[in-house]
C-alpha positions in Angstrom: 8.6 53.7 24.3 6.0 51.4 25.9 6.0 47.8 27.2 2.8 45.9 26.2 1.5 42.4 26.1 -0.4 40.6 23.3 -1.7 37.1 24.1 1.0 36.5 26.7 3.7 37.8 24.3 5.5 40.8 25.7 6.6 43.4 23.3 8.1 46.9 23.2 6.4 49.6 21.1 8.0 52.8 19.8 5.7 55.4 18.2 6.7 58.5 16.2 7.2 61.5 18.4 4.5 63.5 16.6 2.0 60.7 16.3 -1.4 61.5 14.9 -4.5 59.2 14.7 -5.2 60.9 11.4 -2.0 59.6 9.8 -0.7 56.2 8.5 2.8 55.1 9.4 5.2 52.5 8.2 5.7 49.6 10.6 9.0 47.9 11.4 8.9 44.6 13.3 12.1 43.5 14.9 12.9 39.9 15.9 15.7 39.5 18.4 18.3 36.7 18.7 18.7 34.0 21.3 20.2 36.4 23.9 16.9 38.3 24.2 14.8 35.3 25.2 12.8 35.4 28.5 10.4 37.6 30.4 12.7 40.6 31.2 11.4 43.2 28.7 14.2 45.6 29.8 16.5 43.5 27.5 14.2 44.4 24.6 13.6 48.0 25.8 17.3 48.7 25.8 18.1 46.7 22.7 20.5 48.3 20.2 17.7 48.0 17.6 16.0 50.8 19.4 19.0 52.8 20.6 20.9 52.8 17.3 18.1 53.1 14.8 16.0 55.9 16.4 17.5 58.7 14.1 16.5 56.8 11.0 13.2 55.2 12.1 11.7 58.2 14.1 8.9 58.5 11.6 7.9 54.9 11.8 6.2 52.6 14.3 8.6 50.0 15.6 7.6 46.9 17.6 9.8 44.2 19.0 8.1 41.1 20.6 10.1 39.0 23.1 10.4 35.3 22.6 9.8 33.5 26.0 10.4 30.0 24.7 13.3 28.1 23.3 13.1 29.8 19.8 10.7 31.8 17.6 9.8 28.5 15.9 8.5 27.1 19.2 5.9 29.9 19.2 5.7 30.6 15.5 1.9 30.5 15.3 1.7 33.0 18.2 4.3 35.2 16.4 2.2 35.1 13.2 -0.9 36.1 15.2 1.1 39.0 16.8 2.3 40.2 13.4 -1.3 40.2 12.0 -2.5 42.0 15.1 -0.1 44.9 14.7 -0.4 45.1 11.0 -4.2 45.5 11.4 -3.8 48.7 13.6 -5.6 51.6 11.9 -2.5 53.8 12.1 -0.4 51.3 10.1 0.3 51.9 6.4 -0.4 48.4 5.1 1.8 48.9 2.1 4.8 49.7 4.2 5.3 46.8 6.7 8.8 45.5 7.2 10.4 42.8 9.3 14.0 42.8 10.5 15.7 40.1 12.6 19.2 39.0 13.8 20.5 35.5 14.4 17.6 33.5 15.8 15.5 36.4 14.7 17.2 36.3 11.2 15.9 32.8 10.8 12.5 33.8 11.9 12.5 36.8 9.5 13.1 34.6 6.5 10.4 32.1 7.6 7.9 34.8 8.5 8.3 36.4 5.1 7.9 33.1 3.3 4.9 32.2 5.4 3.1 35.5 4.9 4.6 37.2 1.8 1.5 39.2 1.3 2.2 41.3 4.5 5.6 42.6 3.8 7.1 45.2 1.5 10.8 44.4 2.5 12.8 42.4 4.9 16.3 42.6 6.5 17.5 39.2 7.7 20.8 39.5 9.6 23.1 36.4 10.2 20.2 34.0 9.6 19.2 31.4 7.1 16.2 29.4 6.0 14.4 27.0 3.7 15.9 28.2 0.5 13.7 25.9 -1.6 10.8 28.2 -0.6 12.6 31.4 -1.4 10.6 31.9 -4.6 7.9 33.3 -2.3 10.0 36.4 -1.7 10.5 37.6 -5.2 8.0 40.5 -4.9 9.5 42.1 -1.8 12.8 43.9 -1.1 15.4 41.6 0.5 18.7 42.8 1.9 20.6 40.2 4.0 23.7 40.8 6.1 26.3 38.5 7.5 29.8 38.5 9.1 32.5 36.9 7.0 34.0 35.1 10.0 30.7 34.0 11.6 31.0 30.5 13.0 27.7 30.6 14.9 25.7 30.9 11.7 27.8 30.4 8.6 27.6 33.1 6.0 26.7 30.5 3.4 23.2 30.3 5.0 22.5 33.9 4.0 24.1 33.3 0.6 21.9 30.3 -0.2 18.8 32.2 0.6 19.7 35.3 -1.4 20.8 33.1 -4.4 17.6 31.2 -4.3 15.5 34.4 -4.3 17.4 35.7 -7.3 17.3 32.4 -9.1 13.5 32.6 -8.9 13.5 36.1 -10.5 13.7 38.2 -7.3 16.1 41.1 -6.6 17.7 40.2 -3.2 21.1 41.4 -2.2 23.7 40.4 0.4 26.3 42.3 2.3 29.1 40.4 3.9 31.1 42.3 6.5 34.8 41.6 6.3 36.6 40.7 9.6 33.3 40.3 11.3 32.0 37.3 13.3 28.5 36.8 14.5 27.7 40.4 15.3 26.6 41.7 11.9 23.7 43.7 13.4 25.6 46.6 15.0 27.0 47.9 11.7 23.6 47.3 10.0 21.7 49.2 12.7 24.1 52.2 12.4 23.9 52.4 8.6 21.5 55.2 7.6 21.4 53.8 4.0 20.0 50.5 5.2 16.9 52.2 6.7 16.4 54.6 3.8 16.4 51.5 1.6 14.0 49.7 3.8 11.5 52.6 4.1 11.6 53.2 0.3 9.8 50.0 -0.4 6.0 49.6 -0.8 4.2 46.3 -1.0 3.5 44.9 -4.5 0.9 42.5 -3.2 -2.1 44.3 -4.7 -0.3 44.3 -8.1 0.6 40.6 -7.9 -2.2 39.2 -5.8 -2.7 36.2 -8.0 0.9 35.1 -7.2 -0.1 34.7 -3.5 -3.7 33.4 -3.8 -2.6 29.8 -3.5 0.2 30.2 -1.0 -0.9 32.8 1.6 -1.8 30.2 4.2 1.5 28.3 4.1 2.8 27.8 7.6 
């Protein structure tokens, strides 16, 4: 793995072991929670997202930016610019770009996908929530949300409202609620091979449904 910087935004990059410039790879973007904020990239470098998912994501490019401000929403424009930057790499398969986030990063995952729906094939928001009245923007991508049943930091109803809103608009989102689990809904998710197989199976439908996004792609 490498530590890099884009426009003052630190990030950690994990490339496939047998990387080739002649190949195109799926891209997984991970957005951490509040505990990862700051300028100590070791926190991101050693994050369970990398340590627990490596067996399942070894054939993908994984990137994890570090929020240096109060929240992802404080630097949301910068985050969007970073995402566009990595998506535009020549080695990225533009039809297989995904975003995953937990807690503060779960909120940012929902919002990022609603802001730029044309970029993502699927998302995994964990113990987050969002503006469910905009969830219709997510109907053409895969959505699998996760939450702890006993979470009192972010109530599980926040995920449920988002998933219900996506489906009410004709989408196909699903929600897994872990019994006897509080805020840490990410560990079980990271360790679940089926989650990552599901994620990587998705390809963007943007080209098929481009007219859907023509009037909304610049929403912020």
